[in-house]
PDB file of the backbone (N, CA, C, O) and the ligand in Angstrom, with CONECT records:
HET     ZN  A 101       1
ATOM      1  N   MET A   1      -0.018 -35.181   6.861  1.00  0.00           N
ATOM      2  CA  MET A   1      -0.479 -33.741   6.491  1.00  0.00           C
ATOM      3  C   MET A   1      -0.154 -32.764   7.579  1.00  0.00           C
ATOM      4  O   MET A   1      -0.357 -33.055   8.758  1.00  0.00           O
ATOM      5  N   SER A   2       0.334 -31.638   7.219  1.00  0.00           N
ATOM      6  CA  SER A   2       0.803 -30.641   8.233  1.00  0.00           C
ATOM      7  C   SER A   2      -0.223 -29.619   8.540  1.00  0.00           C
ATOM      8  O   SER A   2      -1.033 -29.211   7.708  1.00  0.00           O
ATOM      9  N   LEU A   3      -0.160 -29.258   9.660  1.00  0.00           N
ATOM     10  CA  LEU A   3      -1.224 -28.194  10.057  1.00  0.00           C
ATOM     11  C   LEU A   3      -0.743 -26.779   9.847  1.00  0.00           C
ATOM     12  O   LEU A   3       0.278 -26.360  10.392  1.00  0.00           O
ATOM     13  N   GLU A   4      -1.500 -26.048   9.044  1.00  0.00           N
ATOM     14  CA  GLU A   4      -1.074 -24.787   8.802  1.00  0.00           C
ATOM     15  C   GLU A   4      -2.084 -23.739   9.310  1.00  0.00           C
ATOM     16  O   GLU A   4      -3.300 -23.930   9.269  1.00  0.00           O
ATOM     17  N   TYR A   5      -1.485 -22.573   9.812  1.00  0.00           N
ATOM     18  CA  TYR A   5      -2.389 -21.530  10.168  1.00  0.00           C
ATOM     19  C   TYR A   5      -1.755 -20.323   9.925  1.00  0.00           C
ATOM     20  O   TYR A   5      -0.540 -20.134   9.964  1.00  0.00           O
ATOM     21  N   HIS A   6      -2.745 -19.397   9.636  1.00  0.00           N
ATOM     22  CA  HIS A   6      -2.242 -18.001   9.149  1.00  0.00           C
ATOM     23  C   HIS A   6      -2.998 -16.942  10.055  1.00  0.00           C
ATOM     24  O   HIS A   6      -4.151 -17.120  10.449  1.00  0.00           O
ATOM     25  N   ASN A   7      -2.276 -15.882  10.331  1.00  0.00           N
ATOM     26  CA  ASN A   7      -2.832 -14.763  11.037  1.00  0.00           C
ATOM     27  C   ASN A   7      -3.310 -13.582   9.933  1.00  0.00           C
ATOM     28  O   ASN A   7      -2.571 -12.804   9.329  1.00  0.00           O
ATOM     29  N   LEU A   8      -4.657 -13.684   9.865  1.00  0.00           N
ATOM     30  CA  LEU A   8      -5.254 -12.611   9.046  1.00  0.00           C
ATOM     31  C   LEU A   8      -4.738 -11.185   9.287  1.00  0.00           C
ATOM     32  O   LEU A   8      -4.588 -10.390   8.359  1.00  0.00           O
ATOM     33  N   MET A   9      -4.481 -10.902  10.522  1.00  0.00           N
ATOM     34  CA  MET A   9      -4.192  -9.626  11.033  1.00  0.00           C
ATOM     35  C   MET A   9      -2.910  -9.248  10.276  1.00  0.00           C
ATOM     36  O   MET A   9      -2.800  -8.056   9.989  1.00  0.00           O
ATOM     37  N   GLU A  10      -2.026  -9.996   9.947  1.00  0.00           N
ATOM     38  CA  GLU A  10      -0.718  -9.862   9.070  1.00  0.00           C
ATOM     39  C   GLU A  10      -1.021  -9.285   7.767  1.00  0.00           C
ATOM     40  O   GLU A  10      -0.329  -8.423   7.227  1.00  0.00           O
ATOM     41  N   ASP A  11      -2.087  -9.796   7.282  1.00  0.00           N
ATOM     42  CA  ASP A  11      -2.399  -9.421   5.811  1.00  0.00           C
ATOM     43  C   ASP A  11      -2.988  -7.825   6.015  1.00  0.00           C
ATOM     44  O   ASP A  11      -2.675  -6.936   5.224  1.00  0.00           O
ATOM     45  N   ILE A  12      -3.679  -7.645   6.920  1.00  0.00           N
ATOM     46  CA  ILE A  12      -4.369  -6.277   7.015  1.00  0.00           C
ATOM     47  C   ILE A  12      -3.263  -5.316   7.468  1.00  0.00           C
ATOM     48  O   ILE A  12      -3.190  -4.194   6.966  1.00  0.00           O
ATOM     49  N   VAL A  13      -2.480  -5.695   8.320  1.00  0.00           N
ATOM     50  CA  VAL A  13      -1.217  -4.628   8.655  1.00  0.00           C
ATOM     51  C   VAL A  13      -0.542  -4.519   7.426  1.00  0.00           C
ATOM     52  O   VAL A  13      -0.336  -3.362   7.061  1.00  0.00           O
ATOM     53  N   LEU A  14      -0.129  -5.456   6.668  1.00  0.00           N
ATOM     54  CA  LEU A  14       0.717  -5.483   5.489  1.00  0.00           C
ATOM     55  C   LEU A  14       0.100  -4.502   4.454  1.00  0.00           C
ATOM     56  O   LEU A  14       0.769  -3.669   3.843  1.00  0.00           O
ATOM     57  N   GLN A  15      -1.278  -4.683   4.311  1.00  0.00           N
ATOM     58  CA  GLN A  15      -1.887  -3.882   3.313  1.00  0.00           C
ATOM     59  C   GLN A  15      -1.854  -2.360   3.666  1.00  0.00           C
ATOM     60  O   GLN A  15      -1.840  -1.538   2.750  1.00  0.00           O
ATOM     61  N   GLU A  16      -1.840  -1.954   5.019  1.00  0.00           N
ATOM     62  CA  GLU A  16      -1.887  -0.625   5.310  1.00  0.00           C
ATOM     63  C   GLU A  16      -0.544   0.048   5.530  1.00  0.00           C
ATOM     64  O   GLU A  16      -0.406   1.271   5.489  1.00  0.00           O
ATOM     65  N   VAL A  17       0.495  -0.859   5.779  1.00  0.00           N
ATOM     66  CA  VAL A  17       1.799  -0.237   6.412  1.00  0.00           C
ATOM     67  C   VAL A  17       2.383   0.796   5.473  1.00  0.00           C
ATOM     68  O   VAL A  17       2.694   1.908   5.900  1.00  0.00           O
ATOM     69  N   ASP A  18       2.522   0.496   4.346  1.00  0.00           N
ATOM     70  CA  ASP A  18       3.195   1.398   3.216  1.00  0.00           C
ATOM     71  C   ASP A  18       2.641   2.865   3.168  1.00  0.00           C
ATOM     72  O   ASP A  18       3.382   3.848   3.165  1.00  0.00           O
ATOM     73  N   ALA A  19       1.315   2.922   3.132  1.00  0.00           N
ATOM     74  CA  ALA A  19       0.666   4.147   3.009  1.00  0.00           C
ATOM     75  C   ALA A  19       0.683   4.836   4.307  1.00  0.00           C
ATOM     76  O   ALA A  19       0.652   6.062   4.200  1.00  0.00           O
ATOM     77  N   ILE A  20       0.726   4.360   5.535  1.00  0.00           N
ATOM     78  CA  ILE A  20       0.851   5.058   6.734  1.00  0.00           C
ATOM     79  C   ILE A  20       2.259   5.462   6.999  1.00  0.00           C
ATOM     80  O   ILE A  20       2.534   6.591   7.406  1.00  0.00           O
ATOM     81  N   MET A  21       3.217   4.477   6.753  1.00  0.00           N
ATOM     82  CA  MET A  21       4.510   4.984   6.772  1.00  0.00           C
ATOM     83  C   MET A  21       4.993   6.231   5.864  1.00  0.00           C
ATOM     84  O   MET A  21       5.766   7.098   6.273  1.00  0.00           O
ATOM     85  N   ARG A  22       4.445   6.196   4.620  1.00  0.00           N
ATOM     86  CA  ARG A  22       4.814   7.196   3.721  1.00  0.00           C
ATOM     87  C   ARG A  22       4.138   8.498   4.288  1.00  0.00           C
ATOM     88  O   ARG A  22       4.740   9.568   4.373  1.00  0.00           O
ATOM     89  N   SER A  23       2.888   8.316   4.651  1.00  0.00           N
ATOM     90  CA  SER A  23       2.207   9.597   5.136  1.00  0.00           C
ATOM     91  C   SER A  23       2.961  10.198   6.424  1.00  0.00           C
ATOM     92  O   SER A  23       3.040  11.411   6.622  1.00  0.00           O
ATOM     93  N   GLY A  24       3.485   9.261   7.248  1.00  0.00           N
ATOM     94  CA  GLY A  24       4.199   9.748   8.458  1.00  0.00           C
ATOM     95  C   GLY A  24       5.578  10.450   8.303  1.00  0.00           C
ATOM     96  O   GLY A  24       6.168  11.040   9.208  1.00  0.00           O
ATOM     97  N   GLY A  25       6.000  10.300   7.030  1.00  0.00           N
ATOM     98  CA  GLY A  25       7.272  10.937   6.664  1.00  0.00           C
ATOM     99  C   GLY A  25       8.456  10.466   7.295  1.00  0.00           C
ATOM    100  O   GLY A  25       9.445  11.199   7.252  1.00  0.00           O
ATOM    101  N   GLY A  26       8.535   9.239   7.943  1.00  0.00           N
ATOM    102  CA  GLY A  26       9.756   8.572   8.449  1.00  0.00           C
ATOM    103  C   GLY A  26      10.333   7.786   7.396  1.00  0.00           C
ATOM    104  O   GLY A  26       9.924   7.809   6.235  1.00  0.00           O
ATOM    105  N   CYS A  27      11.480   6.947   7.901  1.00  0.00           N
ATOM    106  CA  CYS A  27      12.230   6.123   7.054  1.00  0.00           C
ATOM    107  C   CYS A  27      11.166   4.980   6.503  1.00  0.00           C
ATOM    108  O   CYS A  27      10.289   4.549   7.252  1.00  0.00           O
ATOM    109  N   CYS A  28      11.286   4.594   5.356  1.00  0.00           N
ATOM    110  CA  CYS A  28      10.355   3.537   4.828  1.00  0.00           C
ATOM    111  C   CYS A  28      11.099   2.393   4.393  1.00  0.00           C
ATOM    112  O   CYS A  28      10.515   1.580   3.677  1.00  0.00           O
ATOM    113  N   CYS A  29      12.578   2.155   4.785  1.00  0.00           N
ATOM    114  CA  CYS A  29      13.166   0.938   4.425  1.00  0.00           C
ATOM    115  C   CYS A  29      12.733  -0.350   4.883  1.00  0.00           C
ATOM    116  O   CYS A  29      11.790  -0.365   5.673  1.00  0.00           O
ATOM    117  N   ASP A  30      13.199  -1.321   4.564  1.00  0.00           N
ATOM    118  CA  ASP A  30      12.693  -2.710   4.951  1.00  0.00           C
ATOM    119  C   ASP A  30      12.803  -3.049   6.342  1.00  0.00           C
ATOM    120  O   ASP A  30      11.981  -3.721   6.965  1.00  0.00           O
ATOM    121  N   ILE A  31      14.009  -2.482   6.860  1.00  0.00           N
ATOM    122  CA  ILE A  31      14.294  -2.734   8.244  1.00  0.00           C
ATOM    123  C   ILE A  31      13.296  -2.077   9.065  1.00  0.00           C
ATOM    124  O   ILE A  31      12.762  -2.688   9.991  1.00  0.00           O
ATOM    125  N   CYS A  32      13.006  -0.864   8.788  1.00  0.00           N
ATOM    126  CA  CYS A  32      11.876  -0.047   9.591  1.00  0.00           C
ATOM    127  C   CYS A  32      10.667  -0.705   9.356  1.00  0.00           C
ATOM    128  O   CYS A  32       9.967  -0.928  10.344  1.00  0.00           O
ATOM    129  N   LYS A  33      10.295  -1.042   8.323  1.00  0.00           N
ATOM    130  CA  LYS A  33       8.996  -1.479   7.885  1.00  0.00           C
ATOM    131  C   LYS A  33       8.696  -2.797   8.555  1.00  0.00           C
ATOM    132  O   LYS A  33       7.579  -2.971   9.042  1.00  0.00           O
ATOM    133  N   THR A  34       9.678  -3.798   8.616  1.00  0.00           N
ATOM    134  CA  THR A  34       9.484  -5.049   9.581  1.00  0.00           C
ATOM    135  C   THR A  34       9.318  -4.619  10.978  1.00  0.00           C
ATOM    136  O   THR A  34       8.487  -5.189  11.684  1.00  0.00           O
ATOM    137  N   ASP A  35      10.048  -3.651  11.438  1.00  0.00           N
ATOM    138  CA  ASP A  35       9.816  -3.145  12.765  1.00  0.00           C
ATOM    139  C   ASP A  35       8.499  -2.669  13.061  1.00  0.00           C
ATOM    140  O   ASP A  35       7.972  -3.012  14.119  1.00  0.00           O
ATOM    141  N   VAL A  36       7.878  -1.889  12.222  1.00  0.00           N
ATOM    142  CA  VAL A  36       6.650  -1.228  12.355  1.00  0.00           C
ATOM    143  C   VAL A  36       5.626  -2.298  12.307  1.00  0.00           C
ATOM    144  O   VAL A  36       4.676  -2.238  13.088  1.00  0.00           O
ATOM    145  N   VAL A  37       5.740  -3.311  11.426  1.00  0.00           N
ATOM    146  CA  VAL A  37       4.778  -4.559  11.322  1.00  0.00           C
ATOM    147  C   VAL A  37       4.867  -5.345  12.463  1.00  0.00           C
ATOM    148  O   VAL A  37       3.810  -5.761  12.936  1.00  0.00           O
ATOM    149  N   ALA A  38       6.039  -5.665  13.062  1.00  0.00           N
ATOM    150  CA  ALA A  38       6.128  -6.488  14.400  1.00  0.00           C
ATOM    151  C   ALA A  38       5.451  -5.719  15.413  1.00  0.00           C
ATOM    152  O   ALA A  38       4.579  -6.254  16.099  1.00  0.00           O
ATOM    153  N   TYR A  39       5.784  -4.469  15.575  1.00  0.00           N
ATOM    154  CA  TYR A  39       5.262  -3.622  16.795  1.00  0.00           C
ATOM    155  C   TYR A  39       3.794  -3.518  16.770  1.00  0.00           C
ATOM    156  O   TYR A  39       3.125  -3.495  17.803  1.00  0.00           O
ATOM    157  N   ALA A  40       3.257  -3.450  15.500  1.00  0.00           N
ATOM    158  CA  ALA A  40       1.719  -3.294  15.323  1.00  0.00           C
ATOM    159  C   ALA A  40       1.163  -4.630  15.695  1.00  0.00           C
ATOM    160  O   ALA A  40       0.274  -4.730  16.541  1.00  0.00           O
ATOM    161  N   LEU A  41       1.656  -5.615  15.098  1.00  0.00           N
ATOM    162  CA  LEU A  41       1.149  -6.896  15.343  1.00  0.00           C
ATOM    163  C   LEU A  41       1.307  -7.281  16.823  1.00  0.00           C
ATOM    164  O   LEU A  41       0.353  -7.909  17.281  1.00  0.00           O
ATOM    165  N   ASN A  42       2.227  -7.052  17.578  1.00  0.00           N
ATOM    166  CA  ASN A  42       2.239  -7.226  18.995  1.00  0.00           C
ATOM    167  C   ASN A  42       1.208  -6.362  19.802  1.00  0.00           C
ATOM    168  O   ASN A  42       1.015  -6.613  20.991  1.00  0.00           O
ATOM    169  N   HIS A  43       0.530  -5.324  19.151  1.00  0.00           N
ATOM    170  CA  HIS A  43      -0.386  -4.529  19.915  1.00  0.00           C
ATOM    171  C   HIS A  43      -1.813  -4.704  19.188  1.00  0.00           C
ATOM    172  O   HIS A  43      -2.707  -3.868  19.324  1.00  0.00           O
ATOM    173  N   LEU A  44      -1.936  -5.768  18.473  1.00  0.00           N
ATOM    174  CA  LEU A  44      -3.280  -6.049  17.922  1.00  0.00           C
ATOM    175  C   LEU A  44      -3.621  -7.417  18.093  1.00  0.00           C
ATOM    176  O   LEU A  44      -2.719  -8.252  18.020  1.00  0.00           O
ATOM    177  N   PRO A  45      -4.966  -7.821  18.343  1.00  0.00           N
ATOM    178  CA  PRO A  45      -5.297  -9.141  18.581  1.00  0.00           C
ATOM    179  C   PRO A  45      -5.117 -10.068  17.332  1.00  0.00           C
ATOM    180  O   PRO A  45      -5.610  -9.729  16.256  1.00  0.00           O
ATOM    181  N   PRO A  46      -4.440 -11.194  17.462  1.00  0.00           N
ATOM    182  CA  PRO A  46      -4.236 -12.005  16.223  1.00  0.00           C
ATOM    183  C   PRO A  46      -5.465 -12.632  15.802  1.00  0.00           C
ATOM    184  O   PRO A  46      -6.337 -12.866  16.639  1.00  0.00           O
ATOM    185  N   HIS A  47      -5.620 -12.931  14.571  1.00  0.00           N
ATOM    186  CA  HIS A  47      -6.905 -13.464  13.989  1.00  0.00           C
ATOM    187  C   HIS A  47      -6.516 -14.682  13.137  1.00  0.00           C
ATOM    188  O   HIS A  47      -6.406 -14.603  11.913  1.00  0.00           O
ATOM    189  N   TYR A  48      -6.312 -15.811  13.833  1.00  0.00           N
ATOM    190  CA  TYR A  48      -5.854 -17.044  13.066  1.00  0.00           C
ATOM    191  C   TYR A  48      -7.000 -17.716  12.405  1.00  0.00           C
ATOM    192  O   TYR A  48      -8.112 -17.772  12.930  1.00  0.00           O
ATOM    193  N   VAL A  49      -6.688 -18.279  11.129  1.00  0.00           N
ATOM    194  CA  VAL A  49      -7.485 -19.134  10.376  1.00  0.00           C
ATOM    195  C   VAL A  49      -6.636 -20.368  10.161  1.00  0.00           C
ATOM    196  O   VAL A  49      -5.412 -20.341  10.291  1.00  0.00           O
ATOM    197  N   SER A  50      -7.341 -21.482   9.819  1.00  0.00           N
ATOM    198  CA  SER A  50      -6.524 -22.615   9.249  1.00  0.00           C
ATOM    199  C   SER A  50      -6.661 -22.491   7.810  1.00  0.00           C
ATOM    200  O   SER A  50      -7.717 -22.199   7.251  1.00  0.00           O
ATOM    201  N   THR A  51      -5.403 -22.756   7.149  1.00  0.00           N
ATOM    202  CA  THR A  51      -5.323 -22.504   5.715  1.00  0.00           C
ATOM    203  C   THR A  51      -5.369 -23.854   4.820  1.00  0.00           C
ATOM    204  O   THR A  51      -5.088 -23.862   3.622  1.00  0.00           O
ATOM    205  N   HIS A  52      -5.750 -24.961   5.539  1.00  0.00           N
ATOM    206  CA  HIS A  52      -5.919 -26.123   4.528  1.00  0.00           C
ATOM    207  C   HIS A  52      -6.959 -26.008   3.599  1.00  0.00           C
ATOM    208  O   HIS A  52      -6.962 -26.808   2.664  1.00  0.00           O
ATOM    209  N   LYS A  53      -7.872 -25.136   3.680  1.00  0.00           N
ATOM    210  CA  LYS A  53      -8.809 -24.989   2.503  1.00  0.00           C
ATOM    211  C   LYS A  53      -8.540 -23.767   1.820  1.00  0.00           C
ATOM    212  O   LYS A  53      -9.446 -23.289   1.138  1.00  0.00           O
ATOM    213  N   GLY A  54      -7.406 -23.166   1.895  1.00  0.00           N
ATOM    214  CA  GLY A  54      -7.009 -21.903   1.233  1.00  0.00           C
ATOM    215  C   GLY A  54      -7.495 -20.592   1.978  1.00  0.00           C
ATOM    216  O   GLY A  54      -8.216 -20.667   2.973  1.00  0.00           O
ATOM    217  N   ARG A  55      -7.139 -19.594   1.541  1.00  0.00           N
ATOM    218  CA  ARG A  55      -7.563 -18.295   2.139  1.00  0.00           C
ATOM    219  C   ARG A  55      -9.022 -18.019   1.996  1.00  0.00           C
ATOM    220  O   ARG A  55      -9.623 -18.182   0.934  1.00  0.00           O
ATOM    221  N   MET A  56      -9.551 -17.609   3.064  1.00  0.00           N
ATOM    222  CA  MET A  56     -10.989 -17.165   3.042  1.00  0.00           C
ATOM    223  C   MET A  56     -11.076 -15.740   2.696  1.00  0.00           C
ATOM    224  O   MET A  56     -11.066 -14.998   3.679  1.00  0.00           O
ATOM    225  N   MET A  57     -11.162 -15.158   1.525  1.00  0.00           N
ATOM    226  CA  MET A  57     -11.047 -13.828   1.309  1.00  0.00           C
ATOM    227  C   MET A  57     -12.334 -13.077   1.668  1.00  0.00           C
ATOM    228  O   MET A  57     -12.272 -11.889   1.983  1.00  0.00           O
ATOM    229  N   VAL A  58     -13.531 -13.755   1.626  1.00  0.00           N
ATOM    230  CA  VAL A  58     -14.785 -13.118   2.083  1.00  0.00           C
ATOM    231  C   VAL A  58     -14.694 -12.831   3.666  1.00  0.00           C
ATOM    232  O   VAL A  58     -15.070 -11.774   4.171  1.00  0.00           O
ATOM    233  N   LYS A  59     -14.252 -13.700   4.241  1.00  0.00           N
ATOM    234  CA  LYS A  59     -14.128 -13.578   5.737  1.00  0.00           C
ATOM    235  C   LYS A  59     -12.954 -12.488   6.094  1.00  0.00           C
ATOM    236  O   LYS A  59     -12.985 -11.827   7.132  1.00  0.00           O
ATOM    237  N   LEU A  60     -12.044 -12.393   5.236  1.00  0.00           N
ATOM    238  CA  LEU A  60     -11.050 -11.363   5.518  1.00  0.00           C
ATOM    239  C   LEU A  60     -11.627 -10.100   5.320  1.00  0.00           C
ATOM    240  O   LEU A  60     -11.409  -9.244   6.178  1.00  0.00           O
ATOM    241  N   GLN A  61     -12.351  -9.812   4.308  1.00  0.00           N
ATOM    242  CA  GLN A  61     -13.095  -8.566   4.050  1.00  0.00           C
ATOM    243  C   GLN A  61     -13.987  -8.230   5.124  1.00  0.00           C
ATOM    244  O   GLN A  61     -14.056  -7.046   5.453  1.00  0.00           O
ATOM    245  N   SER A  62     -14.639  -9.040   5.687  1.00  0.00           N
ATOM    246  CA  SER A  62     -15.641  -8.566   6.747  1.00  0.00           C
ATOM    247  C   SER A  62     -14.776  -8.208   7.978  1.00  0.00           C
ATOM    248  O   SER A  62     -15.045  -7.254   8.709  1.00  0.00           O
ATOM    249  N   TYR A  63     -13.755  -9.004   8.156  1.00  0.00           N
ATOM    250  CA  TYR A  63     -12.915  -8.734   9.452  1.00  0.00           C
ATOM    251  C   TYR A  63     -12.253  -7.432   9.324  1.00  0.00           C
ATOM    252  O   TYR A  63     -12.161  -6.580  10.208  1.00  0.00           O
ATOM    253  N   GLU A  64     -11.770  -7.369   8.043  1.00  0.00           N
ATOM    254  CA  GLU A  64     -10.966  -6.030   7.895  1.00  0.00           C
ATOM    255  C   GLU A  64     -11.727  -4.826   8.086  1.00  0.00           C
ATOM    256  O   GLU A  64     -11.175  -3.822   8.536  1.00  0.00           O
ATOM    257  N   MET A  65     -13.058  -4.839   7.755  1.00  0.00           N
ATOM    258  CA  MET A  65     -13.866  -3.619   7.940  1.00  0.00           C
ATOM    259  C   MET A  65     -13.970  -3.322   9.515  1.00  0.00           C
ATOM    260  O   MET A  65     -13.793  -2.192   9.970  1.00  0.00           O
ATOM    261  N   GLN A  66     -14.279  -4.457  10.317  1.00  0.00           N
ATOM    262  CA  GLN A  66     -14.383  -4.230  11.748  1.00  0.00           C
ATOM    263  C   GLN A  66     -13.119  -3.639  12.480  1.00  0.00           C
ATOM    264  O   GLN A  66     -13.203  -2.834  13.408  1.00  0.00           O
ATOM    265  N   SER A  67     -12.016  -4.093  11.997  1.00  0.00           N
ATOM    266  CA  SER A  67     -10.878  -3.813  12.636  1.00  0.00           C
ATOM    267  C   SER A  67     -10.006  -2.711  12.014  1.00  0.00           C
ATOM    268  O   SER A  67      -8.978  -2.361  12.593  1.00  0.00           O
ATOM    269  N   HIS A  68     -10.391  -2.145  10.831  1.00  0.00           N
ATOM    270  CA  HIS A  68      -9.587  -1.240  10.154  1.00  0.00           C
ATOM    271  C   HIS A  68      -9.152  -0.191  10.970  1.00  0.00           C
ATOM    272  O   HIS A  68      -7.949   0.056  11.066  1.00  0.00           O
ATOM    273  N   ALA A  69     -10.097   0.524  11.634  1.00  0.00           N
ATOM    274  CA  ALA A  69      -9.659   1.635  12.579  1.00  0.00           C
ATOM    275  C   ALA A  69      -8.424   1.184  13.566  1.00  0.00           C
ATOM    276  O   ALA A  69      -7.335   1.754  13.620  1.00  0.00           O
ATOM    277  N   ASP A  70      -8.742   0.279  14.173  1.00  0.00           N
ATOM    278  CA  ASP A  70      -7.748  -0.364  15.239  1.00  0.00           C
ATOM    279  C   ASP A  70      -6.386  -0.645  14.562  1.00  0.00           C
ATOM    280  O   ASP A  70      -5.328  -0.337  15.110  1.00  0.00           O
ATOM    281  N   VAL A  71      -6.444  -1.187  13.460  1.00  0.00           N
ATOM    282  CA  VAL A  71      -5.148  -1.524  12.566  1.00  0.00           C
ATOM    283  C   VAL A  71      -4.444  -0.111  12.203  1.00  0.00           C
ATOM    284  O   VAL A  71      -3.243   0.037  12.430  1.00  0.00           O
ATOM    285  N   VAL A  72      -5.220   0.917  11.635  1.00  0.00           N
ATOM    286  CA  VAL A  72      -4.727   2.085  11.414  1.00  0.00           C
ATOM    287  C   VAL A  72      -3.978   2.876  12.559  1.00  0.00           C
ATOM    288  O   VAL A  72      -2.889   3.441  12.458  1.00  0.00           O
ATOM    289  N   ALA A  73      -4.789   2.795  13.665  1.00  0.00           N
ATOM    290  CA  ALA A  73      -4.197   3.449  14.924  1.00  0.00           C
ATOM    291  C   ALA A  73      -2.923   2.669  15.430  1.00  0.00           C
ATOM    292  O   ALA A  73      -1.957   3.327  15.816  1.00  0.00           O
ATOM    293  N   ALA A  74      -2.883   1.266  15.442  1.00  0.00           N
ATOM    294  CA  ALA A  74      -1.795   0.593  15.923  1.00  0.00           C
ATOM    295  C   ALA A  74      -0.471   0.755  14.944  1.00  0.00           C
ATOM    296  O   ALA A  74       0.684   0.914  15.339  1.00  0.00           O
ATOM    297  N   VAL A  75      -0.878   0.684  13.693  1.00  0.00           N
ATOM    298  CA  VAL A  75       0.368   1.065  12.709  1.00  0.00           C
ATOM    299  C   VAL A  75       0.858   2.378  12.775  1.00  0.00           C
ATOM    300  O   VAL A  75       2.069   2.569  12.662  1.00  0.00           O
ATOM    301  N   SER A  76       0.017   3.380  12.956  1.00  0.00           N
ATOM    302  CA  SER A  76       0.454   4.705  13.042  1.00  0.00           C
ATOM    303  C   SER A  76       1.220   4.880  14.320  1.00  0.00           C
ATOM    304  O   SER A  76       2.223   5.591  14.253  1.00  0.00           O
ATOM    305  N   GLU A  77       0.902   4.338  15.486  1.00  0.00           N
ATOM    306  CA  GLU A  77       1.670   4.455  16.606  1.00  0.00           C
ATOM    307  C   GLU A  77       3.030   3.738  16.363  1.00  0.00           C
ATOM    308  O   GLU A  77       4.090   4.270  16.691  1.00  0.00           O
ATOM    309  N   ALA A  78       2.968   2.550  15.795  1.00  0.00           N
ATOM    310  CA  ALA A  78       4.243   1.843  15.461  1.00  0.00           C
ATOM    311  C   ALA A  78       5.233   2.551  14.646  1.00  0.00           C
ATOM    312  O   ALA A  78       6.448   2.555  14.843  1.00  0.00           O
ATOM    313  N   ALA A  79       4.544   3.200  13.634  1.00  0.00           N
ATOM    314  CA  ALA A  79       5.541   4.030  12.695  1.00  0.00           C
ATOM    315  C   ALA A  79       6.037   5.196  13.443  1.00  0.00           C
ATOM    316  O   ALA A  79       7.181   5.538  13.145  1.00  0.00           O
ATOM    317  N   LYS A  80       5.426   5.896  14.362  1.00  0.00           N
ATOM    318  CA  LYS A  80       5.919   7.010  15.257  1.00  0.00           C
ATOM    319  C   LYS A  80       7.079   6.400  16.063  1.00  0.00           C
ATOM    320  O   LYS A  80       8.148   7.005  16.142  1.00  0.00           O
ATOM    321  N   VAL A  81       6.860   5.048  16.745  1.00  0.00           N
ATOM    322  CA  VAL A  81       7.957   4.682  17.605  1.00  0.00           C
ATOM    323  C   VAL A  81       9.200   4.347  16.751  1.00  0.00           C
ATOM    324  O   VAL A  81      10.326   4.685  17.116  1.00  0.00           O
ATOM    325  N   VAL A  82       8.977   3.702  15.651  1.00  0.00           N
ATOM    326  CA  VAL A  82      10.097   3.311  14.934  1.00  0.00           C
ATOM    327  C   VAL A  82      10.803   4.535  14.314  1.00  0.00           C
ATOM    328  O   VAL A  82      12.033   4.532  14.253  1.00  0.00           O
ATOM    329  N   ALA A  83      10.065   5.613  13.837  1.00  0.00           N
ATOM    330  CA  ALA A  83      10.635   6.782  13.241  1.00  0.00           C
ATOM    331  C   ALA A  83      11.519   7.542  14.271  1.00  0.00           C
ATOM    332  O   ALA A  83      12.452   8.254  13.900  1.00  0.00           O
ATOM    333  N   ARG A  84      11.149   7.343  15.745  1.00  0.00           N
ATOM    334  CA  ARG A  84      11.834   8.129  16.639  1.00  0.00           C
ATOM    335  C   ARG A  84      13.183   7.445  16.918  1.00  0.00           C
ATOM    336  O   ARG A  84      14.182   8.093  17.230  1.00  0.00           O
ATOM    337  N   SER A  85      13.167   6.075  16.787  1.00  0.00           N
ATOM    338  CA  SER A  85      14.466   5.269  17.099  1.00  0.00           C
ATOM    339  C   SER A  85      14.649   4.162  15.979  1.00  0.00           C
ATOM    340  O   SER A  85      14.405   2.987  16.253  1.00  0.00           O
ATOM    341  N   PRO A  86      15.047   4.513  14.803  1.00  0.00           N
ATOM    342  CA  PRO A  86      15.253   3.403  13.781  1.00  0.00           C
ATOM    343  C   PRO A  86      16.364   2.536  14.364  1.00  0.00           C
ATOM    344  O   PRO A  86      17.192   2.983  15.157  1.00  0.00           O
ATOM    345  N   ARG A  87      16.341   1.191  13.906  1.00  0.00           N
ATOM    346  CA  ARG A  87      17.342   0.245  14.429  1.00  0.00           C
ATOM    347  C   ARG A  87      18.798   0.490  13.634  1.00  0.00           C
ATOM    348  O   ARG A  87      19.866  -0.025  13.967  1.00  0.00           O
ATOM    349  N   HIS A  88      18.595   1.363  12.550  1.00  0.00           N
ATOM    350  CA  HIS A  88      19.923   1.560  11.746  1.00  0.00           C
ATOM    351  C   HIS A  88      20.201   3.142  12.012  1.00  0.00           C
ATOM    352  O   HIS A  88      19.390   3.894  12.552  1.00  0.00           O
ATOM    353  N   ASP A  89      21.507   3.519  11.531  1.00  0.00           N
ATOM    354  CA  ASP A  89      21.964   4.903  11.633  1.00  0.00           C
ATOM    355  C   ASP A  89      21.090   5.703  10.549  1.00  0.00           C
ATOM    356  O   ASP A  89      20.802   5.292   9.425  1.00  0.00           O
ATOM    357  N   ARG A  90      20.734   6.912  11.113  1.00  0.00           N
ATOM    358  CA  ARG A  90      20.105   7.708  10.004  1.00  0.00           C
ATOM    359  C   ARG A  90      21.008   8.004   8.918  1.00  0.00           C
ATOM    360  O   ARG A  90      22.201   8.237   9.109  1.00  0.00           O
ATOM    361  N   GLU A  91      20.467   7.999   7.794  1.00  0.00           N
ATOM    362  CA  GLU A  91      21.373   8.209   6.557  1.00  0.00           C
ATOM    363  C   GLU A  91      21.530   9.516   5.988  1.00  0.00           C
ATOM    364  O   GLU A  91      22.467   9.754   5.226  1.00  0.00           O
ATOM    365  N   GLU A  92      20.621  10.438   6.326  1.00  0.00           N
ATOM    366  CA  GLU A  92      20.680  11.835   5.821  1.00  0.00           C
ATOM    367  C   GLU A  92      21.277  12.790   6.926  1.00  0.00           C
ATOM    368  O   GLU A  92      21.407  13.993   6.697  1.00  0.00           O
TER     369      GLU A  92
HETATM  370 ZN    ZN A 101      14.912   2.608   7.898  1.00  0.00          ZN2+
END
């Protein structure tokens, strides 16, 4: 049996990232999006759960409520940083 873990913070960041990047007006391509997600996750506390019993959606919801403001702040900051210096050339 393999041991499997999942960082719930990833789910929460991924839920928020599209809307926050769109409202920020920066590039929303996959390269920038993965950079924003990685930056935000490095600035947020991880929240690991074991996944052998499946995802615990109820737990996710209550955790999400607590940390929602922190996630929005971290993703917004990440989107600003990435928009200032995207890893690819600007296309327009
Ligand atoms: Zn981009």
